[in-house]
PLY file of the C-alpha trace (Angstrom):
ply
format ascii 1.0
element vertex 86
property float x
property float y
property float z
element edge 85
property int vertex1
property int vertex2
end_header
112.11 86.65 124.67
114.14 86.31 121.49
111.10 86.83 119.25
110.33 90.17 120.92
113.96 91.25 120.69
114.10 90.33 117.00
110.83 92.17 116.34
112.08 95.30 118.11
115.44 95.18 116.34
113.69 94.92 112.95
111.46 97.87 113.90
114.51 99.97 114.81
116.25 99.14 111.51
113.12 99.98 109.50
112.69 103.21 111.49
116.11 104.39 110.32
115.09 103.79 106.70
111.87 105.71 107.28
113.75 108.67 108.84
115.91 108.90 105.71
112.99 108.44 103.30
110.60 111.18 104.38
110.66 114.68 105.76
106.94 114.75 106.51
105.59 114.26 110.02
103.10 111.75 108.59
103.81 108.51 106.73
101.10 106.82 104.67
100.58 103.09 105.09
98.52 101.11 102.61
98.76 97.45 103.58
96.40 94.71 104.70
96.32 93.97 108.45
99.27 91.63 108.86
102.07 91.17 111.38
104.36 93.08 109.03
101.93 96.03 109.22
102.32 96.04 112.99
106.09 96.13 112.63
105.81 98.98 110.14
103.52 101.05 112.38
105.88 100.60 115.33
108.82 101.55 113.09
107.07 104.76 112.06
106.52 105.73 115.70
110.15 104.91 116.57
111.21 107.15 113.67
109.35 110.00 115.39
106.62 110.07 112.74
102.88 109.38 112.74
101.35 106.61 110.62
98.32 107.41 108.49
96.45 104.27 107.54
95.13 104.67 104.00
92.24 102.57 102.77
92.18 102.14 98.99
88.47 101.27 99.00
87.46 104.90 99.66
88.27 105.80 96.05
90.88 108.03 94.45
89.27 111.38 95.27
89.00 110.70 99.02
92.40 109.04 99.11
94.04 112.02 97.40
92.30 114.37 99.84
93.61 112.40 102.84
97.13 112.49 101.43
96.93 116.23 100.75
95.46 117.14 104.16
98.04 115.02 105.99
100.89 116.40 103.86
102.11 112.85 103.29
105.16 112.64 101.03
105.70 108.89 101.41
103.29 105.96 101.23
104.56 102.55 102.21
102.91 99.55 100.62
103.80 96.22 99.05
104.07 95.49 95.34
101.91 92.34 95.67
99.21 94.31 97.47
99.23 97.11 94.87
99.00 94.58 92.01
96.06 92.93 93.74
94.06 96.14 94.20
94.80 97.84 90.88
0 1
1 2
2 3
3 4
4 5
5 6
6 7
7 8
8 9
9 10
10 11
11 12
12 13
13 14
14 15
15 16
16 17
17 18
18 19
19 20
20 21
21 22
22 23
23 24
24 25
25 26
26 27
27 28
28 29
29 30
30 31
31 32
32 33
33 34
34 35
35 36
36 37
37 38
38 39
39 40
40 41
41 42
42 43
43 44
44 45
45 46
46 47
47 48
48 49
49 50
50 51
51 52
52 53
53 54
54 55
55 56
56 57
57 58
58 59
59 60
60 61
61 62
62 63
63 64
64 65
65 66
66 67
67 68
68 69
69 70
70 71
71 72
72 73
73 74
74 75
75 76
76 77
77 78
78 79
79 80
80 81
81 82
82 83
83 84
84 85
């Protein structure tokens, strides 16, 4: 269907941006569970990377540990989401 084709095309375009934005094997994702999150996760896989879902509610110390252990150099989020949680 057209919706699936559009979704896949968007994921491919975003995957190219991700490839250029990070050298790490892992990409952090800190977003609420939305359709756009699904597109982002698929894009990360298409880019040949692995998504690491980060939960801000665990606190800074645990979050920093997860980032360090995973060797994440990029975290993808949304400005509105960050403003809401900070």
